[in-house]
C-alpha positions in Angstrom: -34.3 -9.9 -6.6 -33.9 -6.4 -5.0 -32.5 -7.8 -1.8 -29.9 -9.8 -3.7 -28.9 -6.8 -5.7 -28.5 -4.7 -2.5 -26.4 -7.4 -0.9 -24.2 -7.8 -4.0 -23.7 -4.0 -4.2 -22.8 -3.9 -0.6 -20.2 -6.7 -1.0 -18.7 -5.1 -4.1 -18.4 -1.7 -2.5 -16.8 -3.3 0.6 -14.3 -5.2 -1.5 -13.5 -2.2 -3.5 -12.9 -0.1 -0.3 -10.9 -3.0 1.1 -8.7 -3.2 -2.0 -8.2 0.6 -2.0 -7.1 0.5 1.6 -4.7 -2.4 0.9 -3.3 -0.5 -2.1 -2.7 2.6 0.0 -1.0 0.5 2.7 1.2 -1.3 0.1 2.2 2.1 -1.5 3.0 3.6 1.9 5.1 0.5 2.9 6.9 0.6 -0.5 7.7 4.2 0.0 9.0 3.6 3.5 11.2 0.8 2.3 12.4 2.9 -0.6 13.3 5.9 1.7 14.9 3.6 4.2 17.0 1.9 1.5 18.1 5.3 0.2 19.0 6.5 3.7 21.0 3.3 4.4 22.8 3.6 1.1 23.7 7.2 1.6 24.9 6.3 5.1 27.1 3.5 3.7 28.3 5.8 1.0 29.4 8.6 3.5 31.0 6.0 5.8 32.9 3.8 3.2 33.0 6.0 0.2 31.3 3.4 -2.0 
């Protein structure tokens, strides 16, 4: 019983850590895309006036 609980706790904490890392990556990627889009839009705006 104790061993099973330990294993389950280890799995849960690993999955939680994994999900947190994925969340951070996704946020960073989203931010990069957002900033890149803003830069591209402002470049188009300064070039074409639209």
